[in-house]
C-alpha positions in Angstrom: 1.5 -18.5 9.0 2.4 -16.3 6.5 1.8 -12.8 5.4 -0.8 -13.7 2.8 -2.7 -16.4 4.9 -2.6 -13.4 7.8 -4.1 -11.1 5.2 -6.7 -13.6 4.4 -8.1 -14.7 7.0 -8.3 -10.7 8.2 -9.7 -9.2 5.1 -11.5 -11.8 2.8 -11.9 -9.1 0.4 -8.6 -8.0 -1.0 -6.9 -9.5 -3.7 -3.5 -10.5 -4.1 -1.2 -10.7 -6.9 -0.7 -14.0 -8.1 3.2 -14.6 -7.8 3.9 -12.5 -5.6 3.7 -13.2 -1.7 7.5 -13.0 -0.9 6.9 -8.9 -1.9 3.5 -8.6 0.4 4.4 -6.0 3.6 1.2 -5.4 4.7 -2.3 -4.2 3.9 -2.8 -0.1 2.8 -6.1 1.5 3.6 -7.2 3.8 0.4 -9.3 6.6 2.4 -12.6 5.4 1.7 -11.9 3.0 -1.0 -11.2 -0.4 1.3 -8.2 -2.3 2.2 -5.7 -3.6 -1.0 -3.2 -5.4 0.0 0.9 -3.6 -0.1 4.0 -4.9 -2.5 7.2 -4.1 -2.6 7.9 -2.3 -6.4 11.5 -3.8 -6.1 10.9 -7.7 -4.7 8.1 -8.1 -7.5 10.8 -7.3 -10.0 13.7 -9.8 -8.2 10.3 -12.2 -8.6 10.0 -11.8 -12.0 13.4 -11.6 -12.7 13.9 -15.5 -12.0 12.1 -15.8 -15.2 13.2 -12.8 -17.0 15.6 -10.1 -18.2 15.6 -7.1 -15.8 14.5 -4.9 -18.6 11.9 -7.2 -19.3 10.5 -7.5 -15.5 10.3 -3.8 -15.4 8.2 -3.7 -18.4 6.5 -7.1 -17.4 5.6 -5.4 -14.4 5.1 -1.9 -15.6 2.3 -3.3 -18.3 1.5 -6.6 -16.8 0.8 -5.6 -13.3 1.3 -1.7 -12.2 -1.8 -1.4 -15.4 -4.2 -4.0 -14.3 -6.6 -2.7 -12.0 -9.4 -5.5 -11.2 -11.4 -3.4 -8.9 -11.7 -1.1 -5.6 -9.5 -4.1 -3.7 -7.1 -4.1 -6.3 -3.1 -4.4 -5.1 -0.8 -1.8 -4.4 2.5 -1.3 -5.0 5.1 1.0 -2.7 8.0 1.9 -4.1 11.6 4.1 -2.5 11.1 8.1 -3.6 14.3 6.9 -5.7 12.7 4.3 -7.8 10.0 7.5 -8.6 
């Protein structure tokens, strides 16, 4: 069973970022705001780079993915300290 399927079975209220299943690292508990699916930012950008340059992928990710808010269950994206 995939990580997405495992998470969806246990937390049916969460939302997933389309196309980034291979970047799922788990779930995040957001103190009083519920649970969200957590993704690795670098992995998301590498997935996008299958169809665009690195610069285009970063720009697309920052604007269209990080900038998207779809309510309390909006996914979260994890960055390593050197990526901040």
